[in-house]
N, C-alpha and C positions, 0 to 999 in steps of 0.2 A: 223237922228240919235239923240239919247238922250244922255245927259251928265250924267255920274255917277262918284262917287268918292268912292274908296275902301280904307278903313282904316284898316291897319294890326296892331293888338295890340301886344305890346312887353311884356316881362316877368314881368314888373312892373304895368301892366294894363293900360298903356298909349299908345298913338299912336306912333308906331315905324316907320311907312311908310305910305304914302298916294299915291294912283295911280289914275290918271284921265283916265276914260274909256269912250268909245263912242260905244253904241250898239242901235239897233232898238227898243228893248223893254226890260222889266224887266226879262222875262224868259231867254233871251239870255245873259243878263248881269249877272244873278245869275249863270248860267252854266259856264261862263267865269271866274267869281270870284272864283268859287269852285275849279278851277284848280290851283289857286295860293297857293304856299306852306305857311303854317302857323302852329304855335304851340299853340298860346295863344288867338286865336279868331280873327275875322274880322267883320267889319260892312260895308255894301254896302248902299250908300245914293244916291238919285236923288234930288239934291238941298236940301230943308228942309225936304224931306220925306225919312224916313228910310225904305229901301226896304227889307233888310234881315240881320239877325245876324247869323254869323257862330260861333258856340261854340268852346271853347278851345278843342284841341285834347288831349284826355287822354293819360297819359304816361303809357307805358307797364311796368309791374312789372317784375323784374328778379327772383322773388321767384317762386319755383316750386309749383304746386298745390297739 
């Protein structure tokens, strides 16, 4: 198993939460990280290597089209 750390970004662009994860490879780790709720983005790291950046989730507008 490989060690990963998922950083969940908060509203001010700083790390709000960090999760330690253990998965067999990057693909499984990315799929698992993608299930984490977030609004402001996330970064998945394996030691010093950035595996994936998950972008901020756009807010839905209440305006009618």
